[in-house]
N, C-alpha and C positions, 0 to 999 in steps of 0.2 A: 857463118858465125853462129855460135850457140846463143841461147837465151842468157846463159850464165855470163858469157863474154860481154854481151850488151848491157846486162845489169851491172857488171863490174865497172864498165865505162860510165854509164849514166847514173847509176845509183839506185834508181827505182823504175818500176814499170811505168809509173805516171810520167816521169821525165822522158822516157823513150817515146811514149804515145804523144806527148805534148810536142816534142821535136818533129814527129812525123805528121802531126795534125790529124790524128785518128782518135777515136773514142777509146777510153781506158779498157772497155770491155774487150776490144780487139786484143790488147795485150794479155788479158787473162785467158782468152781463147788460145793464144799462141803458147802460153805456159801449159795449158791443159793438153794441147796437141803435141807439145814437145819441140816445136821449131818456130822460127820466124819465117813467114813467106819470103820467097826469093826476091820479089819486087821490093818489099820493104827492106830486105837486107841490102840491096843496091842503094836504096835511099839513105840508109844508115851509113854505108860506106862513104857516100858523098858528104853527108853531114859531118862525119868524123875526119874528113880529109884523108881517108884511107887507113886510119889507125885500126879500124875494124874492117875486115874483108868479108865480102859476101861469099857464100859457098859456091863452088864451081859446078855443083849439081843441084838441081831443084829437089828440095827435101821431100816433096809430095811424090815426085816421080821415083825417087830412090826407095821410098816406103812401098810404093806399088810394086816395084820390081822385086823387092825382098819378099813381099807377099806371094807374088806369082812363082818365084823360085821355090818357096816353101811348099806350095801346093803340088808342085811337080814331083816332090820326093816320095 
């Protein structure tokens, strides 16, 4: 799930963080990085009863793979 999808459902980053029981600074870090960590995505999927779905690929691993592929060119 994207940050935008989560924000559309919850309304604010504050509400996302409150539901997850994490500091709001974490949410701001996710916005800066451009993704919600996979573990937190699974928790959001559970909280929303499956309305929001976690990504099937870890965003961090996908970015690393993209970087490695770009280096090989």
